[in-house]
FINUTOR-592907 format. One line per 8 residues: number of its first residue (from 1); for each residue y, z, x of N, C-alpha, C, O. Coordinates in Angstrom, 3 decimals, always signed. Layout:
N
NUM	Y Z X Y Z X Y Z X Y Z X | ...
//
This chain:
102
1	+11.541 +10.559 -13.611 +11.296 +8.899 -12.828 +10.081 +9.175 -11.970 +10.157 +10.389 -11.779 | +9.019 +8.738 -11.353 +7.690 +8.958 -10.696 +8.668 +8.832 -9.138 +9.788 +8.407 -8.853 | +7.611 +9.412 -8.440 +7.789 +9.551 -6.994 +6.657 +9.184 -6.131 +5.561 +9.744 -6.167 | +6.981 +8.208 -5.351 +5.404 +7.918 -4.472 +5.730 +8.316 -3.092 +6.832 +8.319 -2.544 | +4.285 +8.734 -2.510 +4.246 +9.609 -1.566 +3.358 +8.621 -0.544 +2.255 +8.205 -0.899 | +3.866 +8.325 +0.593 +2.814 +7.475 +1.461 +2.623 +8.252 +2.711 +3.476 +8.358 +3.593 | +1.054 +8.964 +2.727 +0.650 +9.956 +3.437 +0.031 +8.736 +4.977 -0.767 +7.837 +4.711 | +0.408 +8.877 +6.049 -0.103 +8.095 +6.930 -0.282 +8.572 +8.403 +0.636 +9.310 +8.761
9	-1.350 +8.303 +9.459 -2.079 +8.807 +10.356 -0.844 +8.417 +11.656 -0.709 +7.276 +12.098 | -0.207 +9.347 +12.019 +0.513 +9.274 +13.244 +0.027 +8.517 +14.457 +0.632 +7.655 +15.095 | -1.156 +8.996 +14.649 -1.933 +8.556 +15.748 -2.474 +7.163 +15.994 -2.632 +6.431 +16.971 | -2.697 +7.108 +14.650 -3.016 +5.214 +14.592 -1.774 +4.531 +14.500 -1.826 +3.305 +14.401 | -0.577 +5.137 +14.515 +0.570 +4.190 +14.817 +0.579 +3.383 +13.325 +0.439 +2.160 +13.320 | +0.767 +4.206 +11.941 +1.130 +3.556 +10.873 +2.147 +3.627 +10.292 +2.263 +3.205 +9.142 | +3.234 +4.250 +11.047 +4.261 +4.616 +10.570 +5.051 +2.979 +10.173 +5.846 +2.869 +9.239 | +4.775 +2.180 +10.789 +5.637 +0.732 +10.437 +4.816 +0.304 +9.216 +5.492 +0.105 +8.207
17	+3.432 +0.114 +9.101 +2.916 -0.243 +7.538 +3.557 +0.547 +6.468 +3.886 -0.051 +5.443 | +3.799 +1.938 +6.585 +3.950 +2.731 +5.546 +5.556 +2.661 +5.179 +5.957 +2.917 +4.044 | +6.545 +2.240 +6.398 +7.669 +1.591 +6.249 +7.713 +0.307 +5.112 +8.269 +0.261 +4.015 | +6.932 -0.666 +5.803 +7.072 -2.069 +5.065 +6.658 -1.668 +3.419 +7.247 -2.016 +2.396 | +5.662 -0.974 +3.535 +4.977 -0.848 +2.030 +6.160 -0.140 +1.255 +6.671 -0.571 +0.221 | +6.513 +1.021 +1.926 +7.721 +1.660 +0.853 +9.080 +0.855 +0.552 +9.673 +0.962 -0.522 | +9.452 +0.149 +1.468 +10.625 -0.970 +1.596 +10.281 -2.132 +0.157 +11.123 -2.536 -0.645 | +8.756 -2.474 +0.178 +8.465 -3.380 -1.167 +8.525 -2.282 -2.279 +8.789 -2.740 -3.391
25	+8.385 -1.281 -2.232 +8.123 -0.469 -3.763 +9.223 -0.390 -4.009 +9.661 -0.821 -5.076 | +10.087 +0.261 -2.974 +11.189 +0.375 -3.620 +12.347 -0.851 -3.623 +13.486 -0.424 -3.813 | +12.261 -1.943 -3.487 +12.679 -3.039 -4.006 +12.137 -3.610 -5.425 +12.859 -4.142 -6.268 | +10.731 -3.405 -5.542 +10.505 -3.600 -7.073 +10.426 -2.596 -7.910 +9.695 -2.725 -8.892 | +10.734 -2.083 -7.825 +10.498 -0.669 -8.606 +12.190 +0.153 -8.651 +12.349 +1.234 -9.218 | +13.204 -0.517 -8.025 +14.224 -0.083 -7.760 +14.865 +1.223 -9.014 +15.544 +2.186 -8.657 | +14.518 +0.994 -10.241 +15.195 +1.132 -11.292 +14.031 +2.357 -11.668 +14.320 +3.311 -12.391 | +12.942 +2.203 -11.175 +11.722 +2.912 -11.812 +11.441 +4.429 -11.263 +11.104 +5.434 -11.889
33	+11.703 +4.230 -9.844 +10.907 +5.454 -8.973 +12.390 +5.777 -8.454 +13.366 +5.060 -8.233 | +12.117 +7.355 -8.338 +13.067 +8.361 -7.936 +12.988 +8.209 -6.504 +14.017 +8.105 -5.838 | +11.887 +8.191 -6.004 +12.108 +7.989 -4.330 +10.517 +7.377 -3.904 +9.559 +7.295 -4.672 | +10.543 +7.105 -2.903 +9.415 +6.739 -1.840 +9.709 +7.610 -0.683 +10.797 +7.571 -0.108 | +8.526 +8.573 -0.261 +8.309 +9.529 +0.364 +7.608 +9.031 +1.689 +6.612 +8.368 +1.402 | +7.798 +9.134 +2.941 +6.824 +8.577 +3.918 +6.507 +10.167 +4.287 +7.387 +11.012 +4.457 | +5.366 +10.360 +4.359 +4.665 +11.820 +5.170 +3.911 +11.713 +5.935 +2.831 +11.300 +5.514 | +3.995 +11.975 +7.306 +2.881 +12.359 +8.260 +1.973 +12.716 +8.427 +2.169 +13.929 +8.498
41	+0.265 +12.431 +8.663 -0.324 +13.260 +8.043 -0.729 +14.495 +9.138 -0.953 +14.124 +10.291 | -0.803 +15.528 +8.922 -1.301 +16.386 +9.863 -2.190 +15.783 +10.893 -3.070 +15.047 +10.448 | -2.137 +15.940 +12.106 -2.710 +15.525 +13.776 -4.317 +15.833 +13.211 -5.146 +14.985 +12.881 | -4.441 +17.044 +13.212 -5.629 +17.535 +13.684 -6.675 +17.692 +12.255 -7.803 +18.185 +12.260 | -6.151 +17.285 +11.404 -6.605 +17.397 +9.832 -7.335 +16.125 +9.274 -8.451 +15.996 +8.770 | -6.389 +15.282 +9.519 -6.132 +14.144 +8.573 -6.455 +12.635 +9.839 -5.820 +11.601 +9.631 | -6.951 +12.663 +10.447 -6.987 +11.491 +11.375 -7.578 +10.385 +10.334 -8.489 +10.551 +9.522 | -6.716 +9.069 +10.613 -7.140 +7.790 +10.408 -6.544 +7.823 +8.439 -6.923 +6.985 +7.621
49	-5.803 +8.732 +8.188 -5.645 +8.539 +6.337 -4.568 +7.754 +6.631 -3.838 +7.706 +7.621 | -4.597 +6.994 +5.341 -3.326 +6.295 +4.735 -3.737 +6.181 +3.238 -4.754 +5.682 +2.757 | -2.559 +6.842 +2.564 -2.957 +7.117 +1.132 -1.442 +6.998 +0.450 -0.446 +7.593 +0.862 | -1.489 +6.247 -0.493 -0.217 +6.568 -1.592 -0.902 +7.070 -2.852 -1.993 +6.801 -3.354 | +0.262 +8.030 -3.266 -0.170 +8.845 -4.188 +1.573 +8.668 -5.254 +2.705 +8.615 -4.773 | +1.223 +8.623 -6.587 +2.120 +8.557 -7.500 +2.207 +9.976 -8.281 +1.353 +10.406 -9.058 | +3.530 +10.671 -7.878 +3.774 +12.019 -8.656 +4.516 +11.649 -9.471 +5.364 +10.794 -9.217 | +4.352 +12.316 -10.893 +4.977 +12.200 -11.919 +4.917 +13.393 -13.078 +4.147 +14.309 -12.788
57	+5.429 +13.484 -14.007 +5.686 +14.815 -14.703 +3.771 +14.904 -15.249 +3.266 +15.948 -15.662 | +3.200 +13.917 -15.145 +1.844 +14.644 -15.938 +0.930 +14.519 -14.753 -0.280 +14.367 -14.922 | +1.523 +14.582 -13.445 +0.450 +15.103 -11.949 +0.504 +13.990 -11.315 +1.247 +13.099 -11.728 | -0.277 +13.821 -10.183 -0.736 +13.201 -9.083 -1.620 +12.431 -9.463 -2.609 +12.963 -9.966 | -1.586 +10.950 -9.365 -2.376 +9.845 -9.406 -2.402 +9.262 -8.043 -1.305 +8.908 -7.611 | -3.473 +9.086 -7.251 -4.239 +8.312 -6.178 -4.140 +6.686 -6.556 -4.904 +6.044 -7.277 | -3.051 +6.264 -5.895 -3.330 +4.771 -6.117 -4.318 +3.628 -5.395 -4.974 +2.682 -5.832 | -4.034 +4.342 -3.728 -4.549 +4.010 -2.507 -5.429 +4.812 -1.749 -5.126 +5.989 -1.556
65	-6.377 +4.389 -1.335 -7.138 +5.637 -0.083 -7.769 +4.681 +0.789 -8.632 +3.871 +0.452 | -7.186 +4.862 +2.141 -7.484 +3.507 +3.154 -9.098 +3.765 +2.955 -9.920 +2.899 +2.652 | -9.391 +5.333 +3.225 -11.064 +5.427 +3.593 -11.780 +5.330 +1.874 -12.984 +5.248 +1.633 | -10.977 +5.356 +1.138 -12.235 +5.210 -0.113 -12.443 +3.767 -0.219 -13.549 +3.232 -0.300 | -11.205 +3.113 -0.213 -11.036 +1.722 -0.579 -11.557 +0.617 +0.447 -11.855 -0.552 +0.199 | -11.584 +1.223 +1.538 -11.736 +0.276 +2.837 -10.695 -0.527 +3.202 -10.870 -1.732 +3.022 | -9.541 -0.131 +3.721 -8.766 -0.868 +4.599 -7.419 -0.489 +3.660 -7.292 +0.389 +2.807 | -6.324 -1.643 +4.225 -5.126 -1.482 +3.345 -4.807 -2.547 +2.195 -5.118 -3.738 +2.238
73	-4.194 -1.961 +1.256 -3.989 -2.777 +0.053 -3.128 -4.537 +0.582 -2.457 -4.810 +1.578 | -3.437 -5.153 -0.267 -2.536 -6.273 -0.570 -1.054 -5.724 -0.899 -0.815 -4.528 -1.065 | -0.295 -6.535 -0.956 +1.027 -5.837 -1.229 +0.970 -6.172 -3.018 +1.681 -5.495 -3.760 | +0.232 -7.061 -3.479 +0.567 -7.293 -4.897 -0.312 -6.580 -5.802 +0.006 -6.299 -6.958 | -1.508 -6.267 -5.220 -2.404 -5.076 -5.593 -2.027 -3.738 -5.768 -2.348 -3.107 -6.775 | -1.225 -3.164 -4.653 -0.643 -2.196 -4.503 +0.502 -1.845 -5.596 +0.640 -0.740 -6.121 | +1.414 -3.160 -5.874 +2.598 -3.033 -6.802 +2.103 -3.037 -8.530 +2.794 -2.651 -9.473 | +0.767 -3.570 -8.583 +0.415 -3.701 -9.871 -0.087 -1.888 -10.004 +0.203 -1.064 -10.872
81	-0.810 -1.774 -8.938 -1.398 -0.158 -9.154 -0.179 +0.728 -9.776 -0.067 +1.295 -10.863 | +0.895 +0.593 -8.383 +1.845 +1.581 -8.989 +2.780 +1.402 -10.191 +3.512 +2.324 -10.550 | +2.757 +0.279 -10.782 +3.227 -0.334 -11.983 +2.452 +0.220 -13.025 +3.100 +0.614 -13.994 | +0.957 +0.374 -13.073 +0.313 +0.354 -14.106 +0.663 +2.208 -14.064 +0.939 +2.603 -15.197 | +0.685 +3.081 -13.236 +1.214 +4.390 -13.450 +2.626 +4.868 -13.490 +2.855 +5.867 -14.172 | +3.558 +4.314 -12.881 +4.919 +4.768 -12.989 +5.864 +3.812 -14.006 +6.477 +4.541 -14.785 | +6.091 +2.685 -14.172 +6.232 +1.729 -14.961 +5.568 +0.846 -15.919 +6.002 -0.201 -16.401 | +4.374 +1.466 -16.133 +3.497 +0.382 -17.660 +4.283 -0.631 -18.368 +5.363 -0.407 -18.914
89	+3.575 -1.952 -18.319 +4.163 -2.821 -18.895 +5.408 -3.328 -17.995 +5.928 -4.355 -18.430 | +5.893 -2.871 -16.993 +6.884 -3.673 -16.411 +6.163 -5.067 -15.774 +5.139 -4.981 -15.096 | +6.749 -6.225 -16.039 +6.287 -7.612 -15.267 +6.687 -7.554 -14.083 +7.791 -7.037 -13.911 | +6.033 -7.991 -13.047 +5.685 -8.052 -11.703 +5.984 -9.747 -11.642 +5.693 -10.084 -10.494 | +6.406 -10.837 -12.350 +6.381 -11.954 -11.835 +5.252 -12.767 -11.315 +4.348 -13.123 -12.071 | +5.272 -13.173 -9.652 +4.119 -13.667 -9.321 +2.753 -12.873 -8.657 +1.724 -13.456 -8.314 | +3.039 -11.145 -8.545 +2.224 -10.219 -8.523 +1.409 -10.093 -9.433 +0.318 -9.534 -9.327 | +2.033 -10.792 -10.786 +0.956 -10.234 -12.110 -0.189 -11.806 -12.048 -1.328 -11.727 -12.510
97	+0.360 -13.179 -11.401 -0.361 -14.244 -11.391 -1.481 -14.086 -11.317 -1.605 -12.867 -11.433 | -2.736 -14.641 -11.158 -3.886 -14.427 -10.695 -4.698 -13.216 -11.098 -5.907 -13.240 -10.863 | -4.139 -12.124 -11.702 -4.993 -10.672 -12.151 -5.768 -11.463 -12.812 -6.957 -11.402 -12.501 | -5.408 -12.346 -13.805 -6.358 -12.524 -14.933 -7.623 -13.243 -14.705 -8.702 -13.238 -15.297 | -7.142 -13.901 -13.605 -8.205 -15.183 -13.288 -9.118 -14.836 -12.249 -9.729 -15.674 -11.586 | -9.222 -13.455 -12.088 -10.023 -12.825 -11.339 -11.676 -12.527 -11.896 -12.469 -11.916 -11.178
//
């Protein structure tokens, strides 16, 4: 099973946001993820970081990077991205609606 790592900036006070994403992912993927880990970023090295990676037997896949993506993910988008790496084919119900319409 895969592991999700949410790396967040401590200086930016993004712990609560990271916890909320972790709770949403754990609830949605309760049978598909081994764990969701919260990792404080190194204060002097990674200021402003908010990154979500999925680690699996085949390696690590970045599913969200605030600096690259330009902000924070909508939860439905994040769930689709995690699903595509950790549990391909898993139906997400309402999170899948609208994906084909865009």
